[in-house]
C-alpha positions in Angstrom: 7.6 223.9 9.5 4.6 226.0 10.2 1.4 225.2 12.0 -1.8 225.7 10.1 -4.4 227.8 11.9 -7.6 226.0 12.9 -10.6 226.9 10.8 -14.0 227.2 12.5 -16.8 226.7 10.0 -19.5 228.5 11.9 -21.8 228.6 9.0 -22.0 224.8 9.2 -23.3 224.8 12.7 -25.7 227.7 12.3 -28.7 225.4 11.8 -27.9 223.4 14.9 -27.3 226.4 17.1 -30.4 228.1 15.8 -32.4 225.0 16.8 -31.2 225.5 20.3 -32.2 229.2 20.3 -35.4 229.4 22.4 -37.9 228.0 19.9 -39.7 226.0 22.6 -40.1 228.8 25.1 -41.9 230.8 22.4 -44.2 227.9 21.7 -44.8 227.3 25.4 -45.7 231.0 26.0 -48.2 230.8 23.2 -49.7 227.7 24.7 -49.6 228.7 28.3 -52.9 228.6 30.2 -54.5 231.8 31.5 -53.3 233.2 34.8 -54.6 231.3 37.7 -57.8 232.7 39.4 -57.9 233.3 43.1 -59.7 230.1 43.8 -57.3 228.0 41.7 -55.4 225.2 43.4 -52.0 226.3 44.8 -49.0 225.8 42.6 -46.7 222.8 43.3 -43.9 223.7 45.7 -40.6 224.3 43.9 -37.8 222.4 45.6 -34.7 224.6 45.8 -32.6 222.6 48.2 -29.8 220.5 46.6 -30.1 216.7 47.1 -27.7 215.2 49.6 -24.7 213.6 47.8 -23.8 210.2 49.1 -20.3 208.6 48.5 -18.4 205.5 49.5 -14.9 207.0 49.4 -14.0 205.7 52.9 -15.4 202.2 52.4 -18.7 203.1 54.0 -21.7 205.1 53.0 -21.4 208.8 54.0 -22.5 212.2 52.8 -20.0 214.1 50.7 -19.5 216.7 53.5 -18.5 214.1 56.0 -15.5 212.9 54.0 -12.2 214.7 54.5 -11.1 214.1 50.9 -11.3 216.3 47.8 -14.0 214.6 45.8 -15.8 215.4 42.6 -19.1 213.5 42.2 -20.6 213.0 38.7 -24.2 211.9 38.9 -26.1 209.6 36.4 -28.1 212.6 35.3 -25.0 214.7 34.5 -23.4 211.7 32.7 -26.4 211.6 30.4 -26.6 215.3 29.8 -23.0 215.6 28.9 -23.0 212.5 26.7 -20.5 210.6 28.8 -20.2 207.1 27.4 -16.5 206.5 27.7 -14.3 206.9 30.8 -12.2 209.6 29.0 -15.3 211.8 28.7 -15.2 212.3 32.5 -12.6 215.0 32.0 -15.4 217.2 30.7 -16.9 217.2 34.2 -13.9 217.3 36.5 -11.3 220.0 36.2 -8.5 218.1 37.9 -8.9 215.0 35.8 -7.1 214.4 32.4 -6.6 211.4 30.2 -4.0 210.4 27.7 -4.6 208.5 24.5 -6.6 205.3 25.3 -5.0 203.2 22.5 -1.4 204.2 23.2 -1.7 204.9 26.9 -2.9 201.5 28.2 -6.0 200.2 29.9 -8.2 202.8 31.5 -6.9 205.6 29.3 -3.9 206.7 31.4 -5.7 209.0 33.7 -3.9 211.8 35.6 -5.1 213.9 38.5 -3.6 217.2 39.5 -1.2 216.8 36.7 0.2 213.5 38.0 -0.3 210.2 36.0 1.6 207.4 34.4 0.9 206.1 30.9 0.9 202.3 31.0 3.2 201.2 28.2 5.5 198.7 29.9 3.7 195.6 30.9 4.8 195.7 34.5 3.5 199.3 35.1 0.3 200.5 36.6 -1.6 203.7 36.3 -1.1 206.4 39.1 -4.9 206.7 39.2 -6.8 203.6 40.4 -10.0 202.6 38.6 -12.4 200.9 41.0 -15.8 199.6 39.8 -18.3 198.3 42.4 -15.5 197.8 44.9 -13.2 195.9 42.5 -9.8 197.6 41.6 -9.4 196.9 37.9 -5.7 197.7 37.4 -4.5 196.8 33.9 -7.7 194.9 33.1 -9.8 198.1 32.9 -11.9 198.9 29.9 -13.2 202.3 28.9 -17.0 201.9 28.4 -19.4 203.6 30.9 -23.0 202.5 31.0 -25.7 202.2 33.6 -23.6 204.0 36.1 -25.2 205.5 39.3 -22.4 207.8 40.0 -18.6 208.4 39.6 -16.5 209.6 42.5 -13.2 211.2 41.6 -11.0 211.1 44.7 -8.1 213.5 44.3 -4.7 213.0 45.9 -3.0 209.9 47.3 -5.6 207.3 48.3 -3.4 204.3 49.0 -4.5 203.8 52.6 -7.9 202.4 51.5 -7.5 201.8 47.8 -4.0 200.3 47.4 -0.8 200.7 45.5 -2.1 202.1 42.2 -3.8 205.1 43.7 -0.8 207.4 44.2 -2.5 210.3 42.4 -6.2 209.5 43.1 -9.0 207.1 42.4 -12.0 206.9 40.0 -14.6 205.1 42.1 -17.5 204.0 39.9 -20.8 202.5 41.1 -23.2 200.8 38.8 -26.9 200.9 39.3 -28.0 198.2 41.7 -31.0 195.9 41.3 -34.2 196.9 43.1 -36.1 194.2 44.9 -39.9 194.2 44.2 -39.7 196.4 41.1 -40.1 195.5 37.5 -38.7 198.4 35.5 -36.4 199.3 32.7 -34.9 202.0 30.6 -33.7 202.4 27.0 -31.9 205.2 25.2 -30.8 205.9 21.7 -28.4 208.5 20.5 -27.9 209.2 16.8 -25.6 211.6 14.9 -25.1 211.7 11.2 -21.9 212.7 9.5 -22.4 216.0 7.6 -25.9 216.4 9.0 -26.6 219.7 10.7 -22.8 220.3 10.8 -21.9 217.1 12.6 -18.4 215.9 11.6 -19.0 212.3 12.8 -21.5 209.6 12.6 -22.4 208.0 15.9 -25.0 205.6 17.2 -25.2 204.8 20.9 -27.9 202.3 22.2 -28.3 201.7 25.9 -30.8 199.4 27.7 -31.5 198.1 31.2 -34.2 196.0 32.8 -34.7 195.3 36.5 -36.5 191.9 37.2 -37.7 191.0 40.7 -37.0 187.3 41.2 -38.8 187.0 44.5 -39.3 189.1 47.6 -35.6 188.8 48.6 -33.8 189.1 45.3 -33.7 190.9 42.0 -31.7 190.8 38.8 -30.6 193.9 36.7 -29.3 193.3 33.2 -27.8 196.2 31.2 -26.4 196.3 27.7 -24.9 198.8 25.2 -23.9 198.9 21.6 -22.0 201.8 19.9 -20.8 202.6 16.4 -18.6 205.7 15.7 -17.5 206.6 12.1 -15.3 209.3 10.7 -12.6 210.1 13.3 -10.0 209.2 10.6 -10.4 208.7 6.8 -8.1 206.4 4.9 -7.4 207.9 1.4 -5.8 204.6 0.3 -9.2 202.8 0.2 -11.5 205.9 0.6 -13.0 204.5 3.8 -13.8 206.2 7.1 -12.6 204.7 10.4 -15.2 202.6 12.1 -15.2 201.9 15.8 -17.8 199.5 17.2 -18.3 198.5 20.8 -20.8 196.4 22.8 -21.1 195.1 26.3 -23.3 193.4 28.9 -23.6 193.5 32.7 -25.7 191.2 34.9 -26.0 192.2 38.5 -27.9 189.9 41.0 -28.9 191.0 44.5 -29.9 188.6 47.2 -31.0 190.0 50.6 -32.4 187.2 52.8 -32.7 189.6 55.8 -31.7 193.0 57.0 -28.2 191.8 58.0 -27.1 190.0 54.9 -26.6 191.2 51.4 -25.0 189.3 48.4 -24.1 191.0 45.1 -23.0 188.9 42.2 -21.8 190.8 39.1 -20.7 189.5 35.6 -19.6 191.9 32.9 -18.3 191.6 29.3 -17.3 194.4 26.9 -15.6 194.5 23.5 -14.5 197.2 21.0 -13.1 197.1 17.5 -11.6 199.8 15.3 -10.9 199.3 11.6 -9.9 201.1 8.3 -7.7 203.7 10.1 -6.6 203.3 13.7 -3.3 205.3 14.2 -2.3 208.9 14.3 -2.9 211.5 11.6 0.0 213.7 10.3 -0.5 217.2 11.5 2.8 219.0 10.9 5.3 217.8 8.4 8.6 218.8 6.7 8.5 219.5 3.0 9.7 216.0 2.0 7.3 214.2 4.4 4.4 216.4 3.3 5.1 215.5 -0.4 5.0 211.8 0.5 1.6 212.3 2.1 0.3 214.5 -0.7 1.1 211.8 -3.2 -1.6 209.7 -1.5 -4.1 212.4 -1.1 -3.3 213.6 2.4 -2.9 217.3 3.0 -1.0 217.8 6.2 -2.3 220.4 8.7 -3.3 220.5 12.3 -7.0 219.9 11.4 -6.1 216.9 9.2 -7.7 213.5 9.9 -6.7 211.7 6.7 -4.2 208.9 6.6 -3.0 206.7 3.8 -2.4 203.1 4.7 -2.5 199.8 2.8 -2.1 197.9 6.2 -4.9 195.8 7.7 -5.7 198.7 10.1 -7.4 196.8 13.0 -7.3 197.3 16.8 -9.6 195.4 19.1 -10.0 194.4 22.7 -12.2 192.4 25.1 -12.7 192.7 28.9 -14.7 190.4 31.2 -15.1 190.0 34.9 -16.9 188.2 37.7 -17.2 189.5 41.3 -19.0 188.5 44.4 -19.6 190.9 47.3 -21.0 189.7 50.6 -21.9 192.1 53.4 -22.9 190.7 56.8 -23.9 192.7 59.8 -22.7 190.8 62.9 -24.5 190.6 66.2 -22.2 193.3 67.7 -23.1 195.8 64.9 -19.8 195.3 63.0 -20.1 194.8 59.2 -18.0 192.1 57.5 -17.4 192.6 53.8 -15.9 190.2 51.3 -15.2 191.1 47.7 -13.8 188.3 45.4 -13.1 189.1 41.8 -11.6 187.6 38.6 -11.0 189.7 35.5 -9.5 189.2 32.0 -8.5 191.6 29.3 -7.6 190.4 25.8 -6.2 192.9 23.2 -5.7 192.1 19.5 -4.6 190.8 17.2 -3.9 194.4 16.1 -2.4 195.6 12.9 -1.5 199.2 11.9 0.5 201.1 9.3 2.1 203.6 11.7 3.9 205.4 8.8 0.4 206.7 7.7 1.4 206.9 4.0 2.5 205.0 0.9 5.9 206.6 1.2 9.0 205.0 2.5 10.1 203.6 4.9 7.0 201.6 5.7 6.5 200.8 9.4 4.0 198.2 10.4 2.9 196.7 13.7 1.6 193.2 13.1 -0.4 190.7 15.2 0.0 192.5 18.5 -1.7 190.4 21.2 -2.1 191.0 24.9 -3.7 188.6 27.3 -4.1 189.5 31.0 -5.9 188.1 34.0 -6.2 189.3 37.5 -7.5 187.7 40.7 -8.3 189.8 43.8 -9.7 189.3 47.3 -10.6 192.0 49.8 -11.9 191.2 53.3 -12.7 194.1 55.6 -14.5 194.8 58.9 -16.2 198.1 59.7 -17.7 199.5 62.8 -21.2 200.9 62.9 -21.4 204.6 61.8 -21.9 207.4 64.3 -19.8 206.0 67.1 -17.1 207.8 69.1 -14.6 205.9 67.0 -15.6 204.9 63.4 -13.1 202.5 61.9 -12.5 200.1 59.0 -9.7 197.5 58.7 -9.0 194.8 56.1 -6.9 192.6 54.0 -6.3 192.8 50.2 -4.7 190.3 48.0 -4.1 190.4 44.2 -2.4 188.3 41.5 -1.8 189.5 38.0 -0.4 187.6 34.9 0.0 188.9 31.4 1.6 188.0 28.1 2.2 190.2 25.1 3.4 189.4 21.6 4.2 192.1 19.0 6.0 192.3 15.7 7.3 195.5 14.2 8.3 195.4 10.6 10.3 198.1 8.8 10.2 198.0 4.9 12.8 200.2 3.3 12.4 201.5 -0.2 13.2 198.6 -2.6 14.8 201.1 -5.0 17.7 201.4 -2.5 21.0 199.7 -3.3 21.3 196.0 -2.5 23.3 196.9 0.6 20.2 198.2 2.2 17.9 195.7 4.0 14.7 194.9 2.3 13.0 194.2 5.6 13.7 194.5 9.3 11.4 192.7 11.7 11.4 192.3 15.4 9.2 189.9 17.3 9.0 190.7 21.0 7.4 188.4 23.6 6.7 189.8 27.1 5.6 187.8 30.3 4.7 189.7 33.4 3.7 188.4 36.9 2.9 190.6 39.8 1.4 190.1 43.2 0.4 192.3 46.1 -0.7 191.7 49.7 -1.8 194.5 52.0 -3.1 195.1 55.5 -5.0 198.4 56.0 -7.0 200.3 58.5 -8.4 203.7 59.1 -10.2 205.3 62.1 -12.0 208.5 62.8 -11.9 209.6 66.5 -14.7 212.1 67.5 -13.0 214.3 70.0 -16.0 216.5 70.7 -18.9 218.1 68.8 -16.5 220.0 66.7 -13.2 218.2 66.3 -12.5 214.8 64.8 -9.1 213.1 64.3 -8.4 210.7 61.4 -5.5 208.2 61.2 -4.9 205.3 58.8 -2.1 202.9 57.8 -1.4 200.4 55.0 1.3 197.9 54.9 2.0 196.5 51.4 4.2 193.8 50.0 4.7 193.7 46.2 6.5 191.3 43.9 7.1 192.0 40.2 8.7 189.7 37.6 9.0 190.8 34.0 10.7 189.0 31.0 11.2 190.1 27.5 12.5 188.0 24.5 13.3 189.6 21.1 13.8 187.8 17.8 15.3 190.2 15.2 15.4 189.3 11.5 17.1 191.3 8.8 16.5 190.3 5.2 18.6 191.7 2.2 17.8 191.3 -1.4 19.6 188.0 -1.8 20.1 186.7 1.7 19.0 187.0 5.3 21.1 187.5 8.4 20.7 184.8 11.1 18.1 185.6 13.7 19.4 187.5 16.7 17.7 186.4 19.9 18.1 188.6 23.0 16.4 188.4 26.3 16.1 190.2 29.6 14.5 189.4 32.9 14.0 191.5 36.0 12.5 191.0 39.4 11.6 193.2 42.3 10.2 192.9 45.8 9.1 195.9 47.7 7.5 196.5 51.2 6.0 199.8 52.1 4.2 201.5 55.0 1.9 204.3 53.9 -0.7 206.2 55.7 -2.8 209.2 56.4 -3.5 211.5 59.4 -6.0 214.3 59.5 -8.0 216.8 61.6 -11.6 217.8 60.9 -13.4 220.7 62.4 -17.2 221.3 62.0 -17.8 225.0 62.0 -21.5 224.4 62.0 -24.0 221.8 60.7 -23.4 222.9 57.1 -19.7 223.5 57.1 -16.6 221.3 57.7 -13.0 222.1 57.4 -10.2 219.6 57.3 -6.4 219.1 57.0 -4.8 215.9 56.0 -1.3 214.6 55.5 -1.1 211.5 53.2 1.8 209.3 52.1 1.0 207.2 49.0 2.7 204.4 47.2 2.9 203.0 43.6 4.8 199.8 43.2 8.0 199.3 41.2 8.2 198.3 37.6 10.9 196.7 35.3 12.8 198.3 32.5 13.9 195.5 30.2 14.1 197.7 27.1 17.2 199.6 28.0 19.5 196.6 28.8 18.2 194.5 26.0 18.7 197.2 23.5 22.4 197.5 24.6 23.1 194.0 23.4 24.8 193.8 20.0 24.5 190.1 19.6 22.4 187.2 20.8 22.5 186.9 24.6 20.7 187.6 27.9 20.8 190.4 30.4 19.1 191.6 33.6 16.3 194.2 33.7 16.6 197.5 35.6 14.2 198.2 38.5 12.2 201.4 38.2 11.8 202.5 41.8 8.4 202.7 43.6 6.7 206.1 43.4 6.1 207.8 46.8 3.9 210.9 47.0 3.5 212.9 50.2 0.5 215.3 50.1 -0.7 218.0 52.4 -4.3 219.1 51.9 -6.5 221.8 53.4 -10.2 221.7 52.6 -13.5 223.4 53.3 -17.0 222.0 52.4 -20.0 224.1 53.0 -23.6 224.7 52.0 -24.9 228.3 51.4 -28.2 230.1 50.7 -30.4 227.6 52.6 -28.7 224.6 51.1 -29.2 225.9 47.6 -25.5 225.9 46.9 -22.7 223.5 47.8 -19.1 224.8 47.7 -16.0 222.6 48.1 -12.5 224.2 48.2 -9.2 222.4 48.5 -5.6 223.6 48.7 -3.0 220.9 48.1 0.8 220.4 48.0 2.2 217.1 46.9 5.9 216.1 46.7 6.5 213.0 44.7 9.7 211.0 45.1 10.8 208.8 42.2 8.0 209.9 39.9 7.5 207.1 37.3 7.8 208.6 33.8 8.6 207.2 30.4 10.5 208.5 27.4 8.8 207.5 24.1 10.7 208.1 20.9 11.2 206.4 17.6 14.3 204.1 17.4 16.8 204.0 14.6 14.5 201.8 12.5 11.4 203.9 13.0 9.6 201.9 15.7 8.1 203.5 18.8 10.2 202.7 21.8 9.1 203.7 25.4 11.6 203.5 28.2 10.3 203.7 31.8 12.4 205.8 34.2 12.3 207.7 37.5 12.2 211.5 37.8 13.9 212.1 41.2 11.4 214.7 42.5 8.2 216.3 41.2 5.9 218.8 42.9 2.2 219.5 42.3 0.4 222.2 44.3 -2.5 224.4 43.7 -6.2 225.2 44.3 -9.4 223.3 43.4 -13.0 224.5 43.6 -16.2 222.4 43.1 -19.6 224.0 43.3 -23.2 222.9 42.7 -26.2 225.3 42.9 -29.9 225.5 42.4 -30.5 229.2 43.2 -33.8 229.7 41.4 -35.5 226.4 41.4 -35.5 225.8 37.7 -31.9 226.8 37.1 -29.1 224.4 38.1 -25.4 225.4 38.0 -22.2 223.4 38.4 -18.6 224.4 38.3 -15.2 222.7 38.7 -11.9 224.5 38.6 -8.3 223.6 39.1 -5.2 225.7 39.2 -2.3 223.2 39.2 1.2 224.7 39.7 4.5 222.8 39.8 4.2 219.5 37.8 7.5 220.4 36.2 10.7 218.4 35.6 13.5 219.3 37.9 16.3 221.5 36.7 18.8 219.7 34.4 16.5 216.8 33.7 16.9 215.6 30.1 15.0 213.7 27.5 16.8 212.8 24.2 19.7 215.1 25.2 17.3 218.0 25.6 17.1 219.8 29.0 13.4 219.8 29.8 14.0 221.2 33.3 11.2 223.6 34.2 8.9 222.2 31.5 5.5 220.9 32.6 4.7 217.2 32.7 2.7 215.8 29.9 -1.1 216.1 30.1 -0.9 218.7 32.8 -2.7 222.0 32.0 -1.9 224.8 34.4 -5.6 226.0 34.5 -8.8 224.1 33.7 -12.4 225.1 34.4 -15.6 223.3 33.6 -18.9 225.1 33.8 -22.4 223.8 33.3 -26.0 225.2 33.5 -29.4 223.6 33.0 -32.7 225.3 33.0 -35.9 223.2 33.4 -39.5 224.4 33.3 -43.0 223.1 32.7 -44.6 223.7 29.3 -47.9 222.6 27.8 -49.1 221.6 31.2 -47.0 218.9 32.8 -44.3 218.5 30.1 -40.8 219.6 31.1 -38.6 221.6 28.7 -34.9 222.0 29.4 -32.0 223.8 27.9 -28.4 223.6 29.0 -24.8 224.3 28.2 -21.4 223.1 29.4 -18.0 224.8 28.7 -14.5 223.5 29.4 -11.6 225.8 29.3 -8.1 224.3 29.3 -4.8 226.1 29.1 -1.9 224.9 26.9 -1.0 221.3 27.3 2.3 219.4 26.5 1.8 216.1 24.7 5.3 215.1 23.9 8.8 215.6 25.4 10.7 218.0 23.3 11.2 221.8 23.7 9.4 222.4 20.3 6.2 224.4 20.5 4.7 221.8 18.2 4.6 219.3 21.1 2.0 221.5 22.8 -1.6 222.3 22.0 -2.8 225.8 22.7 -5.3 226.9 25.3 -8.9 226.4 24.1 -12.6 226.2 25.0 -14.9 223.3 24.3 -18.6 224.1 24.3 -21.6 221.7 24.5 -25.3 222.6 24.1 -28.5 220.6 24.6 -32.2 221.2 24.7 -35.0 218.7 25.3 -38.5 217.8 26.2 -39.7 215.2 28.8 -43.1 213.6 29.0 -45.6 214.6 31.7 -45.1 211.3 33.5 -41.3 211.3 33.0 -41.5 208.1 31.0 -39.9 209.5 27.9 -37.5 212.3 26.7 -36.1 213.7 23.5 -33.0 215.9 23.4 -31.1 217.7 20.7 -27.4 218.2 21.5 -24.3 219.8 20.1 -20.9 218.7 21.5 -17.6 220.5 20.7 -19.7 223.2 19.0 -16.6 225.0 17.7 -15.2 221.9 16.2 -11.9 222.3 18.0 -9.5 219.7 16.7 -7.9 219.0 20.0 -5.5 216.0 20.0 -5.4 213.2 22.7 -1.7 212.6 22.1 1.1 213.9 19.8 3.8 211.7 18.3 7.1 212.8 16.9 8.9 212.4 14.6 6.7 210.9 11.9 7.3 207.1 11.8 9.4 206.0 8.8 10.1 209.7 7.8 13.2 210.3 9.9 14.3 212.9 12.4 12.7 216.4 12.0 10.0 215.0 9.8 7.1 216.3 11.8 4.3 215.6 14.3 1.1 213.4 14.2 -2.1 213.8 16.3 -4.1 211.1 17.9 -7.8 212.0 17.5 -11.0 210.9 19.1 -14.7 211.6 19.2 -13.9 214.6 21.5 -11.8 216.1 18.7 -14.9 216.9 16.4 -18.2 218.6 16.5 -21.1 216.2 16.9 -24.7 217.2 16.5 -27.5 214.6 17.1 -30.6 213.5 18.8 -31.0 211.5 22.0 -34.2 209.7 23.0 -35.0 207.7 26.1 -37.9 205.8 27.6 -38.7 204.3 31.0 -41.1 201.5 31.8 
């Protein structure tokens, strides 16, 4: 099998790139007023200092420099300029952050930080990267849409002391925009791309809106909504239709502030998405026989292919919803009492997909996959006033999670086979999962003198996990059916853990702080029912296997400083993490062609390296940003095997050795008070492994992704219009790689999971404020 070289159709994007070529500067120079006379009013002062970045990474409001944690902060402005509308798009802004496939990798997109992450396939597993929105940890009820977000904090390294058991690699801490009391205001934005227009490979429409309504002088309501429509990621040659993904959501946030000491935030959110016509992987590399099957249905297999051929229903859909109430009360002694109560639900399905991707045999179908999950959580914490000799926070966290999953996989062999070959093989699997967690946590910072501070924190966690799986297997021959085989497995686990953090901070001067921290994280156990139940050869019951809790220990050295009169911020972190019982999974196709993912422990994994984050405004109108990560280690230990292949020394999946993101924006006044801007962002990523074989086809080469934008804003900043190009080189980068091709047998080839990030998109973005 050979890999077809990518083809970059630069002539198709010539028009788009030319548009970004400095047309507006030329016009502005022609229209510029005459040079100012000596008696003219002085020009407005150009502000070069960077704004202070505020974060809540330690459960209190602090500046970025005060926090002894490696943090990347993505502002609302940067989210808009880079077109970030989905949680997976955040990888464009943060070098240490990667995502797996959002459809196959579980809720939240299976994030990884510093090369460490856990794809959520088993129903009792949780991601290694916690997703927290407005103080609520979402766990397996997370969705992927981002809208009306004030900022995103990406906390790197174990964060279990303050954020809990599913933060062994880091945390995505998202804050939505809060209501403003006494202000009636709103925003709306529209983004439009047309397939085959100006070289755009996809059609995309994104509509966002928000309105802030003052209720009275002590309360306000903010309502935000979004609707999205994406077409063309896949094309189904069977019915000659492009894939269509639609999404929509609503958030209502109410703020009540009766006095300076009491604040009540009530938040309700709902989001849904639906993909149709073609929803699975596209064949990218195929054997001669498999390629012939695809060609018979109009699919030419190569690494840039996005065609599939399916007569299946082709439908994937999900819904998420949540309610939360946060109460903050400042007590008479200055302490702040915070309560966050939340309830969340996630429903997925019914889903149907033809995962064989062709009309050839054997046909493999997933039918009526349905997941229903709900989560209840309560956090209660007490925090000291800031700026004391000892700043501390302590609290209690409780959570309860329940989910059910039902899925049918059907294998349809070629009816031309002899009568001794089954005509259908179907397996209905029902899963039931219950987990609970209770934790006590606390962290304190002791100010030793004007230079030195000491940090110490502990978290005691008690977890319970119960997971059950029931399989009903039916085999039908031409003239008769075999009696249904019913097998079941149930597993339970209870775990207690004491994790924590110690650190030393040193203020070199008012603009520079160094720190050293030692952290021990924790991610709870999960249950493997697949392995023991698959070993049963007849109807019966068995006991699930416990996949041990993941325990990372991380040493970090960091420096945060401002340079050039606060025109440049520079953050540097050196890290070394040892992970005991790293939770991994081995996903392969079983003997009948169905995807089977087995959770397991890798005894020990290391991740170590260097990270750099920088923001600069050196010349007033020019803003620069950079994020870089050199991640070493993240390799399987010597002798570790997957499918009888020794993968020792191979890098973990979704773990590039080197990744750099760069961004530049230039803003200047034109035609008086209008503002013209031009900008670019570039992401470089070294080769990445996406599936666990030694074959080179399981990796995707090192590559660059380039984005460009130029725009004009009104004199009163009430409107803006932007032309953008994303993935200008049309790099067909996959989000996951599947092997072998379902229904085609061993050695048949590889398939790519694609997304909007895998294609060049050219379009217009317009926004208004009122």
